[in-house]
N, C-alpha and C positions, 0 to 999 in steps of 0.2 A: 092843552092836552089833546093831541090829535086822536090817540087810540086809548081811551080810558079802560076798556076791557082788557087790553094787553097789560096795562099797569096793575090792575087788580089781579090778573092771573099771575104775574111775576111775584107780587107780594104774597099771595096765597101759596105759591110753590115754595117760596123762601121759608114761610112758616112751616110748611110740611117737611121740608128737608131739615130744619133745625130742631124739630120736635124729637125728644129722646125716644118716644114710642116707635118712631119710624125705623130706627136702627134695629130695635127688637123685632119688629115685623119682618124686615128684610132678612134678618138672620134666621128667623123661624121659617120663612118662605124658602130660603135656599137649602136649609137642612132637610126640608121635606122630601127632596129628591135623592138624598143620600140614604142608603139602607142602613138602619141603625137598630140593632137588636136590643141594645140596652134601653133605649127610649120606649120601645114597645113593652118591655117587661116592666119598666118603671110606671108607665101609665096604667098597666093592669094591676100592679101590686098596690099602688097608692090608695086605691079605693077601699081595700080591705086591710091595710097595714095598721098595726097598733100605733098609738099616738107617740110612743117613744122611739120610733124609727125615723131616720133621715136617709133618704135614698138619693144618690148622685150618680151621674153618668159622665165621667171625665173623658171618655172616648166612646167609640162605637161598639166595642166588645169588652168593656170593663165596667163592672157594677160595684159601687162602694156603698155599703150599708152601715150606718152608725146607729148603735142601739144604746140609749141612755138607761143605765141600770141603777135603780134606787132600791136599796134594801138596808134594813137596820139589823146588823149582825153584831151581837155582843161578843161572840167568840170568833176571833180572827181565823181559827182553823176551819170554820164553816163557810167563810167568805169565798175561798178559792173553788170548792166544789159547786157552790151556788153560781158562780160566774161561768164555769165550764158547762154546767147544766143549761144555763141561759143561752150560751153559744150554740150548744147542740140543738136546743129547741128552736132557736132562730134559723138554723140551717134547715131543719125539717119543715118549719112553717114557710120559709122562702121557697123551698122545693115544691111544696103543695100548692102555694098560691100562684106560682108562675106557670106559664105555658111551656110544656116540655119541648116542643119543637123549636121554640124561640130560645129557651134556656140553653139548648145544646150548642148554640152558636156563640155563647159568651165564653171568652177565653179566661178571664180573671174575675173571680167573685171575692171581694174583700169584705169581711165583717169585723167591725170594731165594737167591742163591748166596753163602753166608757162608764166608769164608776168614780166615786169621789177621790180615791187615792191613786188612780192610774187607769190603764186600759189594757185590754187583751186584743191583739191584732191577729186575725186568722185569714188565710188565703186558700182558696180552692178553685175549681173550674166548673163551668156550667154542665159539662157532661157528667161529672160526679154527682151533681145535684139531681140530674135526671135519673140516675141510677138509684139515688137515695129515696126516690118516690116509691120504689118497689119494695123497700125494706119495711117489715112490719114489726118485728120483735125488737126489744131494747138492745139485746146483745148484737143483733145484725146491724142496727144503726150505729152502735158504738164502734164495732169493728170497721165498718165502712168509713166512719169519720176518722179513725186512727190512720187508715191507709191514704185518705185523700185530702186531709186538711193539715196545713202547716200552721203552727201557732207560735206566737211570740208575746211574752208579757212585757209591757212597758211601764 
């Protein structure tokens, strides 16, 4: 072996390249230079979010929030209002936790309320959530959500 340091360097470089953490590092490093509003909101919300929230960022301007809803309702007529109340409270809490300047750049905000027998899928936009911050009464919040949120029961 004429150059033992070169051989050791090649072996260490091979170990570095084949390590699965290296791929994650380079993806994180390259994403750092792409402006991403969703990641900024996600990092701010995760600290204060309830335990039943799952936050995802499939794109740079799309936020997906999945809420796991557990409730014991003996009367099935009371389940649906409870689910919609949870959805409205989630929108209000998300609007209050997030930064309004960053939330205005989000084009799609999806919230899924997942319960044991199905889910409720709702879609809105970030600008509507920024406007929701200024609503104080229950009637104003309900009217704003009727205008800006599209809901589908699955």
